[in-house]
SEBALUM-547952 format. One record per residue: y, z, x of N, C-alpha, C, CB in turn. Coordinates in pm, whole numbers, plus 50000, padded with zeros to 5 digits. Glycine has a CB too. Layout:
N
YZXYZXYZXYZX ...
END
This chain:
458
215832586235623215802600735604217002607135677214462606735656 217792614435605218972620735662218702635635684220212618535571 218332639335805218142653535833219472661035828217472655335969 219402673335780220572682035782220602688535920220522692735667 221192681036015221072684436155221602698336187221792674136238 222712702136124223302715136156222342726536127224592717036077 221742726536008220822737235969219572737036057220432735835822 219042725136082217842723836164218072729136305217402709236170 219172725136367219462729736502219722744736504220662722236560 220332750136400220612764536395219312772536399221412768036268 218372769236314217142777136309216312775136436216312773536184 216392763236496215662761036621216302768936736215642745936656 217632769436740218302777236844217992792036830219832774936839 217942796936707217622811136687216212814036737217752814936537 215252805636699213892807636748213822806736900212952797236687 214592797436957214572795637103215202807337177215292782737140 215902816337107216402828337173215262836837227217262836537078 214072835237168212892841737225212642836937367211662839137139 212892824137393212752818837528213812824437622212842803737526 215042826037573216122831737655215752845637703217442832137576 215232853937612214882867537648213612867837733214692875937522 212712858537709211532856837793211982854537937210652844937743 212892844937958213352841838094214102853338157214232829538092 214982859838082215772870838137214882882638174216842875238037 214032886638081213202898538102212222896438218212432902037975 211762884038234210792881038339211412881638478210182867338315 212682877938491213312876438621214172888438660214152864038624 214702895838562215682906238592215142916638688216122912938465 213862919338683213302929938768213382926438916211852932738728 213402913438948213492909339088214772913939154213382894339099 215892913839081217142918539136217302933639126218282911939068 216632939639024216752954039004215942962139104216312957638865 214952955939166214032963539250214702970339368212952954539300 215752964439423216402970739539217092983739501217422961039600 217342985839368217972997939321216953008139270218982994639212 215983003439188215073013239128214003018139225214403007239006 213653010239327212623014939421213053027539495212303003939522 214273028439551214673041139611214893052239508215933039139692 215323048539385215523058939283214193065639249216153052839155 213133057639230211823063239197211003067039321211053053339115 211603064739439210963068339566209583061939580210853083639577 209543048839557208283041439570208363031039682207933034539436 209373032139767209553022139872208373021739970210833024839948 207713033039990206643033640089205253030940028206653047140156 205203028239899203933025839833203863011439783203733035639717 203093003139854202942989139812202292988239674202092981439915 201362997439645200672997139516201632999739401199533007439513 202513009839417203463012839309204533002139297204113026339333 204962996439410205932985439403205332973539330206392981239544 204082970539361203412959439294203192962139146202092956539361 202872974639112202662978338973203952977138893202102992538963 205072981238953206352979938886206682965338857207452986238971 206402956438952206722942238937205792935138839206662935339070 204522939138836203522931338760203122937838629202292929438845 203572949938601203122957038480203452949438353203742970838474 204582942538351204952934938231203902924438196206302928138251 203172919738296202162909538273201032914638184201602904638405 200742927638191199742933538101200192931737957199522948538134 201452934637933202012932537799202012918037758203402937937792 202322909037853202322894637824200952890137773202722886637950 199902894437843198542890437805198202895737666197522895537910 198542908437640198262914237509199052907337399198562929137509 200362905237422201182898837323200742884737291202592898737368 200382877137395199922863437375198602863037300199792856337507 197702872437332196362872237274196372875537126195472881937346 197132885837088197072890536949198092883836857197302905336946 199172878336913200222872836826199752860436751201442869336909 198812853136806198352840936740197682843836607197392833536829 196692852636607196002855936483196932862836385194782864736511 197822871436439198772878036350199722868036287199562888536426 200162858036363201092848136308200392839136206201702839736421 199112836136227198362828436128198152836336000197012824036184 198092849536011197882858135894199182862035825197122870635934 200192865835904201412871635846202632862535855201712884635915 202542851535931203652842235939204352842436072204622845235832 205032831336103205722830136232206982838736237206082815536259 207712839236126208992846336123208812861136154209672844735987 207792867436095207572881736118207302884436266206392886736034 206592875436332206302877536474207562876036560205212867636522 208462867036521209722865836593210572878436577210512853536544 210542884436458211272896936436210702908036523211212901036287 209372908736529208722918936612209072916836759207182918636592 209042904336805209362901436946210782905836978209192886436976 211732902636890213132906336915213302921436918214052900136809 212582928436832212622943036830212082948836961211832948536710 210972943337009210372948137134211282945537253209012941537156 211942933937256212902931137363214032941537363213492916937348 214522944937244215622954537234215182968337281216142955337089 214012972737236213492985737276213272986237427212182988937201 212702975437482212412975037625213692975237707211602962637659 214692967337667215942966737742216632980237747216882956437681 216662987237634217293000437632216433010737705217553004937488 215143011037672214273021337727214103020337877212953020537663 213963008237930213763006738074214963012038151213512991938110 216153010038095217353014438165217673028938149218493006638120 217093035838051217493049638022216563059938085217553051837873 215363055738127214363065438172214673070738311212973059138171 214093082438339214153088338473212773090038534214863101838467 211753086338460210363087738505209793073838533209503095238400 209083072438644208483059538678207433055438576207863060138818 206663065138524205643061838424206253055938298204843074338387 207383061738253208053056138136208723042838167209093066038082 209183040938290209723028138332208663017338316210223028838479 207463019938364206353010438352206003008138205205123015438429 206003018938126205693017637984206633007737915205773031437915 207933009237938208893000337873208832986037930210303005837888 208422984638056208202971238110207032964438037207932971838263 205992972138007204852966537934205272962837792203672976537931 206102971137729206632967937595207392954637599207562979437544 208242953037701208942940237715207982928737738209942940937829 206912931437812205912921137835205242916537706204862926137932 204972925937615204412922137484205382912837412204122934637397 206672915937420207672907037360207642893137422209062913037376 207512892537556207412879537623206192871837574207342881437776 205042878837566203822872237522203932866537382202672881737528 204552874137291204742869437155205712857637151205242880737065 206862859137218207872848537214207382835637277209142853137285 206672836837389206182824637457205182817237371205552828137591 204532824137280203562817937190204232812737064202462827937152 205022820936997205492817936862206722809036860205782830536789 207682810836952208922803036947208672787936946209812806637064 207862782437040207632767837035206842763436913206902763437158 205912771836866205152768336744206092767536624204022778736717 206952777336608207882777336496208772764936499208742790036499 209332761836616210222750336626209472737536592210822749336767 208242736036642207462724036614207192722636465206132724336690 206952733836397206572733136256207762730836163205872745936216 208972733136210210142730336124210782716936159211182741536138 210332710336268211052698636318210442685636269211072698736471 211252675836228210772662436199210212655736325211902653936140 209302646336306208562640636418209472634036521207562630436367 210502627336477211282619036570212142627236666212162609736492 212372640136634213182648636723212412661136766214492652736655 211112661736734210362673936761210302677236909208962672636706 210062667336992209972669837136211262675537191209622657137209 212392669837147213682674437194213942688837152214792665437142 213572691937026213852705436974212932715837036213712705536823 211652712637054210752722237119211192724437263209282717137115 211732714037327212222715437464213412725037474212622701837519 214092727537361215142737737362214602751137407215772739137224 213342753937374212752766637413212692767937565211352768137354 212322757037633212292757337779213702758237836211582744937834 214672751437770216052752437815216542766837809216952743437730 216212773837701216652787637692215912796637790216472792837551 214662793337823213942801037924214652800238059212492796137937 214972787838101215632786338231217062791638226215622771638275 217702790738108219022796838094218922811938107219662793137959 217872817838051217652832138065217392836238208216502836537978 216642827938280216392830538423217702830338500215412820138482 218522819938475219802818838545220742830238506220472805338515 220722834038378221552845238333221172858138403221432846938181 219862860438419219402872438489219802872038637217872873838477 219692860138699220082858938839221572861938857219762844838892 222392856638766223832858938774224182873538746224572849938678 223512879538645223762893638613223372902538730223002897838487 222212899738789221762907538905222762906339020220352902938951 223222894139041224152891439152225472899139131224432876039164 226022898139009227302904638981227172919938982227852900038847 226172925138915225982939738911225632945039049224872943538810 224812937339122224452941439258225662941939349223432931939315 226542931939340227762932039419228682943639381228502918839404 228722946639251229582957439204229162970939264229552958239052 227842973239267227382986339312227102986939461226142990139238 226642975739519226312975839662227462971439748225122967139688 228412963639688229572959139765229212948039861230182970639841 230212943339933230022932340027229072935940141231352927840083 229022948840175228172953140288226712953540249228592966740338 226422954240117225042954940073224412968640094224232944640143 225222978740127224702992240152224532999640018225653000140248 223403006440004223143013939882223613028339900221633013539847 224013034439787224363048539787223783055039663225903050439793 224053067739643223463075039531223853068939396223873089739537 225103064639384225563058939258224873045639230227073057039259 224733037239330224113024139309222643025339273224273015439433 221923034239338220513035839304220323042639169219793043839412 221313050139126221233056738994221553047138881222193068738989 222533038038899223043030138787222853015138800224463033038770 222713009738919222642995138933221552988838852222452991539076 220332993938867219192988038796219292990438645217882993738850 219893001638605220003004538460220852993938390220623018638437 222002990638450222882980738386222282966838386224222980438457 221432963738482220762950738482219862949338360219942948738611 219152960138325218292959738207219102961038079217242970838213 220132969538079220942971237958221692958537920221932982537977 221992950038018222682937437987221862928737892222992929738115 220552930537893219672922737805219842926837659218212924437847 220392938737634220542943437497221402934237411221132957337497 222402927937470223312919337392222552907737327224442913937483 221862899237406221122888437338219932893537258220642878337441 219322904837298218162909837225218542914237084217532921537301 219642921537071220072926136939220562914436854221192936636953 221212904536917221642892636843220422885136790222492883436934 219382883736871218142877136829217512884936714217152876036948 217522898236723216922906436619217612904136484216992921236658 218932903936484219682901936360219452887936304221172904236384 219562877736390219452863836343218022860136301219922854436452 217022867136354215642863736317215362867036171214662871336408 216192875536109216042878035965216652866835881216692891435928 217522858835942218262848435870217442835635854219572845435941 216652832235957215922819635954214802820035850215352816536092 214382808235798213302808035700211942809035766213372795235616 210932811335686209552810635736209192796135764208562817035634 208202793935851207732780435880207152774035754206672780735992 207672762335712207152756135590205692751835603208002744135554 205262748035720203872744035736202952756035727203662736935869 203382767735775202572779635757202522783235609203132791435839 203662782535540203672785635397202722776635320205092784135342 202702763835355201792754535288200352757935317202082740235332 200052762335440198672765435478198132777635406198572767535628 199012786335355198552798135281198802796535131199252810735333 199002784135085199102781334942200462783334880198142789534872 201502784634961202852786834908203672773934923203562798734982 203132763234862203712749934879205102748634817202802739534819 205352755934709206662754934644207752760134736206662762834510 207502771734800208462777034897208622767635014208022790934947 207502762035060207552752535172208412740635137206152747935211 208282735535013209062724034971210552726834972208642719734834 210972738734928212392742234927212952742235070212602756034862 212192747635164212662748235303212702734435364211752757435388 211672726335339211652712635391212802704435334210312705835358 213112706535207214232699335147215552703335212214292701834996 215682716035246216902720535311217012714935452216942735735315 215872712635515215872707035650216142691935648214522709835720 215472684735557215542670135563215782662935433214322665135620 215992670135325216232663435197214952662235115216832649735220 215112658034990214002657534896212912647834934214502653934764 213272635934980212272625835016211422630735133212962612335051 212082636435233211362641835349210422653035307212352647035456 210872661935218210032672935171208802667835099210832682235079 208992657835010207862652434935206842645935025208342642534833 207292637935120206352630835208205592640635298207092620535294 206292650935346205642660735432204612668735355206672670135496 204962673135235204012680635153202812672135116204692685835028 203042659135094201932650135062200952649235178202462636135025 201482648335300200612647935417199822660935432201442645235543 200482672035407199802684835417198702686235313200792696135402 198952681435193197952682435085196772673235108198582679334952 196972662735190195882653235216194862658735315196442640235268 195182670035380194182676335465193022680635377194772688635543 191822677835423190642681135343190512696135329189362675335406 189842701135224189752715435201189202723135319188902718135082 188182717635387187632724835500188612725735615186352718235547 189632717135615190642717735719191692728235689191302704235737 191662733635566192672743435528192102757535520193292739635395 190812759135550190172772035534189752777535668188972770935441 189862790635679189312797535794190102795335921187932793335816 190242805835993190882804936123190232814536221192382807736111 188962817536198188262826936283187892820836415187042832136215 187342829636503186982825136636185892814636631186532836736721 184972815736529183912805836519184462792036495182952809436408 185452791036405186082778036379186852773136500187012778936258 187502782336570188302778536686187442771836793189012790636743 186202776436808185312771036911184282761236853184582782336981 184562756236733183642746436673183662733436752184022743836526 182642725436730182472713136808183682703836796181222705736764 184242702736677185342693336656186642697736724185592691536507 186772710936746188002716036805187892718836955188402728436735 186652718737006186422723037144187202714537243184952722437176 187182701437224187832692637322189352694337320187472678037294 189912696437200191362698537190191742711837254191832698137043 190942722137229191212735237289191132734437440190222745737235 190162726637491190032725037636191292718537694188792716637670 191822708237627193052701837674194182712137680193452690037581 194322720137574195392730037571195282740237682195402736937438 194082745437706193892755637809194112749837948192482761737799 193592738037974193762731938106195232729138134192952718938117 195962723938035197392721138056198172734038079197972713637935 197822744738006198512757438024198282762938164198032767637919 197032762438210196702767138345197382758338450195172767238367 197372745438428197962736038524199452738338539197702721638482 200132741638428201582744138438201892755238538202152747838300 200982764938551201182775638649200622772038786200522788438599 199432766538790198792763738919199382751738991197322761438899 200302744638927201012734239002201882740339110201862725638907 202092753539105202662760739218204152763039217202342753739337 204862757839118206322758539127206842772739112206942749639021 206132781239037206652794639014206632803339138205862801238907 205862799639241205912807539364207282805939431204782803339461 207942794539404209272792539461210262802539402209762778039435 210092805839273210962815739210210542829939246210962814039058 209232832639248208762846239274208812850139421207352847739223 208692840239510208632843139653209672834839728207222840239709 210852833639667211902825439728212252830239868213142825339640 212272843339888212662848640019211692843940126212712863940016 210382844940098209392840740197209452825740226207992844440149 209652817840119209652803340134210862798640214209642796439997 212032803740179213252799540251213312805740390214502803440171 212772817740407212732823640542211852815440634212232838140536 210732810540579209842802040660210522789040698208552799140585 211532785040621212282772840652213502775640740212722765940524 213622788140788214672791440884215952796940825214992779640960 215972800640696217192805740634217322820740655217222802440484 218582825240671218872839540679218962845240537220182842040758 218952858640529218922865340400220112861340313218912880440420 221312860740370222502857340291222412843340233223762858540377 221822834140309221662820440259220572819640152221322810940375 219562828240160218502828240061219052831039922217422838440098 219962840839910220532844339780221272832539718221472856239793 222032825339799222732813539748221732802639707223702808139854 220682800839789219682790739757218982793639624218652789839869 218762806639593218122810339467219002806039349217862825539461 220312807939360221222803539254221212788339243222652808639280 221162781439357221102766739356219862761839285221142761139498 218712768139314217482764039247217532766939099216272770939310 218172778239060218302781438918219172771138845218892795338901 220252766838908221112756538847220372743238836222412754638931 219612739638939218802727238935217832727738819218042725139068 217222739338800216262741138690216902738438555215692755338692 218112743638533218802741738407219202727238387220032750738400 219802721038490220302707338477219162697738439220972702838608 218042698638506216962689038481216162692238356216042688538600 216312704338302215752706738169216492698638065215822721638135 217812696638084218552687637995218022673438003220042687838028 217622669138122217022655838137215762654838051216702652938285 214952665538053213732665637971214052664537823212912678237997 215072671937779215462671537637215872657237597216632681437609 216552650337687217022636837658215872626737658218082632537760 214862628637741213832618537761212522620937687213542617337904 212242633337643210902636337591210562628237467210792650937560 211542625337380211272617337262211502602437286212142622037148 211962598837405212152584737440211012579737528213502582737512 210742586837635209692582537728208312587137685209992587837867 208252598337614206952603337569206452614937653205942592337570 205572622837593205042634637660204122630737776204282643337560 203202621637748202212617837849202892611737972201202607837790 203872603237951204572596738062205262606938151205602586738009 205962616538089206672626538167205712635438245207532635038076 204582638938185203632647638254202952640338370202582652938156 202662627638351202102619738462203112618638575201692605638414 204372616438540205432615938642205532629238718206782612438578 205592640338642205772653338705204642657138798205922663838601 203402655138755202262658938838202172650338963200962657838758 202422637338952202362628639070203532631439165202362613839028 204722633839109205892636839194205682649839270207172637839109 205152660139205204922672839274203872671339383204502683639175 202832663539357201802661439460202422655339586200682652439406 203292645439567203932638839681204922648239752204662626139634 205702655739673206692664839733205992675939812207612671039624 204902681339757204172691839829203562686539958203092697739741 203142674139956202632668040078203722667940185202112653640051 204932664140144206062663640236206482677740281207252656440171 206452687440188206802701140224205802706740325206862710140099 204532704140301203512708740395203722702940533202132705340344 204052690040537204322683740667205562689740731204492668440650 206582692740649207812698740702207542712140766208842700440591 206752720640699206402733640757205552731740882205652742340654 204642722040876203752719740990204532715041114202672709240953 205562706941091206352701441203207542710241240206852687641167 207712721541169208782730741203210142726741151208862732241348 210182718241046211472714740988212082726640917211322702940890 213382727340910214072738140841215392733540786214272749840933 216162743140730217492739840683217502731040560218252733340791 218512722240554218742714640432217612704940395220002706940445 216842698940490215752690240444214732697740358215042684140565 214392710240396213442717740317214052722240185212932729740395 215342725740187216012729240062216012717439966217452733840089 216242705540017216232693539932214862691139871216662681240013 213802693439950212452691639897212172701939787211422692840011 212592714339809212422724739707213152720939579212922738439759 214392715939593215162711939476214522700239404216592708539515 213972690839480213272679439418212052684139340212842669339524 211332693939396210152699139328210562705939198209392709039419 211612714239203212082721039083212592711038980213182731139118 213312700939025213832690638934212682683338864214702680539011 211662679538941210512672438883209792681138781209542668038993 209622693838814208932703138724209772705638599208652716438797 211082707638617211952711038504212052699838401213332714438555 211912687238444212022676238348210662671338298212782664638412 209592678338338208272673538295207362685038254207612665638407 206632690838348205602700438314206152712938247204842704338437 207312717738292207842730238237208062729438086209152733838306 208842719738034209052719237890207942711837815210372712637861 207392701437874206512692437798205172699037768206292679337875 204682707737856203442714837824203612723037697203022724037941 204762729637682205002737337560205092728237439206272745537572 205682716437456205762706837345204362702637302206582694337386 203522698837399202172694137368201342705237303201472689137496 201432717337359200652728437303201062731337158200842741037389 202322729737127202782732436991202402721336893204292734336989 201922709936946201642698336861200162695936835202222686136924 199292698636931197942692936926196952700936842197402691837064 197272713436806196302721536733196502720336582196412736036776 195412721136503195542720236357196262732236299194162718836292 196942730336188197842740436134197112753236098198552735136013 195852752336050195172764136001194892774236110193892760235936 194872769736236194602778936347195532776136465193152777836391 196692770536435197632767336542198042779936618198872760236486 198292790736545198702803036609197612808536701199052813336505 196362808836654195272814336735194992805536857194012815736650 194972792336838194712783336950195852783837051194522768936900 197082784337003198232785537091198162798737167199542784537012 197722809337100197632822437164196612822137278197242833237062 195472815637255194462814837359194972806937477193182808537304 195682795937451196252787937559197312795737635196842774937504 198152803137560199192811037626198602822437707200172816637523 197512828437657196812838637733196302832837864195642844437651 195722820837856195242814237979196402811538074194522801037944 197562807838019198742805238103199162817738179199912800038017 199212829038109199652841438175198612846438274199952852238072 197322844438242196282848138339196402839538464194872846638276 196682826538444196872817538559198102821338638196982802938511 199142825938568200372830438636200072842538724201472833938532 199262851838673198892863538753198112859338878198052873238669 197152850338861196342845938975197232838839079195212836438929 198132830239030199032823139120199892832939200199932813539040 200492842539127201402852139192200652861039290202112860739087 199442865239251198672874239335198152867339462197512880039256 197752854739448197092847939559198052841639661196182837339506 199322839339622200212832439716200352839739850201582830839653 200592852939852200672859439983199392858140064201012874039965 198252858439997196972857140066196802843040122195802860439971 197152833040040197052819140086198042816440198197302809439970 199252821840183200282819640284199862825540418201612825740240 199182837040411198722843340534197522836140593198362857940508 196622831740506195392825340554195552810640591194332826540452 196312803140509196452788740530197792784940593196292781440398 198732794340594200082791040637200832784040525200062782340764 202152782940539202962776340436202542761940415204432776940472 202222754940523201832740940513200552739340433201652734840651 199522746940470198242745840401198342749940255197212754240470 199152760040226199302764640089199892753840001200162777040083 200942747140047201552736739964200702724139959202942733440016 199922721540061198962710540051197912713439944198282708040186 197502726239934196542730039829197152727939692196112744739846 198412732239674199082729939546199202715039516200462736439545 199442706939620199502692539602198182686839552199892685739731 197072692139604195752687939557195532691439411194662694239641 195982703139371195872707239230196692697839141196342721839212 197892694239187198732684939110198072671339095200102683339176 197402666639199196682653839191195552654739088196122649939329 194802665839090193742667838992194322668338850192942680739022 195482674938835196132675338705196552661638656197332684438711 197052653338748197432639638714196222632138658197992632238837 195082633138723193872626138679193392631238544192762627738783 193482644438523193062650038393193962645038281193072665538398 195272645338301196212640738199196002626038168197662643138244 195822618138272195632603738253194392600738170195532596638387 193372608838187192112606238119192042612137978190972611538201 192672623837957192402631337836193562633037738191922644437873 194802631437785195932634637698196462622137628197052641237778 196402621637495196992610237422198512612137409196352608837280 199202601537376200642602437352200882607337210201342588537375 201752617337194202052622937063203482620037018201832637837065 204222612737097205622609537065205742602536931206232600837174 206662607236846206982600536722205982602236610207132586436748 204952610336630203922612436527204142625836459202502611736589 203832626436329203902639236260202752648036307203862637236107 202902661036284201822670236323200532666936249202222684736296 200652662336126199472658736049198802646136104199842656735902 199592636436149199022624436212198302627936342200112614136239 198892636836421198252641136546196942648036517199182650436625 196942656736415195702663736378194632654036336195972673636264 195002644036257194022634036214193432626436333194672624136116 194262623236433193782615536548192892623836639194962610136628 193292636436665192572644536761191342651536704193492654736817 191422655936578190352663936522189342655536448190922674336429 189812645436378188902637636295188772623236343189352637836152 188872621536476188762607836527187302603836535189442606636667 
END
């Protein structure tokens, strides 16, 4: 089978732009806060500062929850267009407002875009990709997420230096314009994503699931040629009629799907509760506890962002060679061991480069395993008739777990100390390792239809 690699990679890259904007929009506010907090005069209100930082999560939960059923009803492509439009509106609106209430409103709008993109982009890529390269292509979504994070960090750094200068002192001009340009910079990729999302085709597997097999065949032929299109359509048609009907909540929680849905939700929650995102969200506290000064913390954040990108490439190279299950077992066990060492380091008062190395090892392990591979597995294990709804429920659980993780870290850090907190995360990683070993089958090299047959009708 000779895939038309250029066309396939093009449509996957366009879909993965949702991940780029997801990463940028999620992180940009961390650098903008030093400018918009004095502008909106919320520096003395912990509640308002927290609301500004977390309001996008409300949109994430809503976007993730509703996009699944909408994508099963109206198609994956339409949801990508909506996500790109919301990113564009949010990027412009957040930067143009003078009212804190409207600032929060546009952050929530951007959050809805994040929720939709985090759900639909990996599903779309999985449904257009041939089995032998599906893991690599779905991992592009994670690569663009971390690229978006790094892009936001670099944009914040450059714009912050421009307005605050080497002294880091704020003035009226910097508080008026610094944060605006950080959000407006997102307009460039957002508008490009909006335009290109009209160019890509609809998911052929979704088209087949709604009875539009002829259109699906044309798209599959363009992706992989006539023989590939015929064999894929034949597999889709072999699904029994009851497997092609209904996508309601009753079917989603039916006995045959319950165990698969449980795997998806647990993996989504575990990706967050493994603890790595606290390193990005609370980098200042973590590196300060390791003895770093503020100036060194900023450099360390860029180092961790670069590590994240580099090892995501490792995941892209290995996911279709080593397999999903192998990488996830490696990542969960490696994080458990690294957190044990980090906890001991904090307990013994270690600081400086040894702790930085441990943090980089943790990020590297996560970036080449749990970060991309969870999205790959989630995009593969659910049946086509309700893939969008099941993926949405898993993504909703992921964002809820992200909120709990982010909210509880300061409480855990205060109550257990840095050592106890990372030992707790290490225990969670060990539990995740045991769950994956017992419940997750290997999906490497199998078509989505073969995976469905094994998991649903075994």
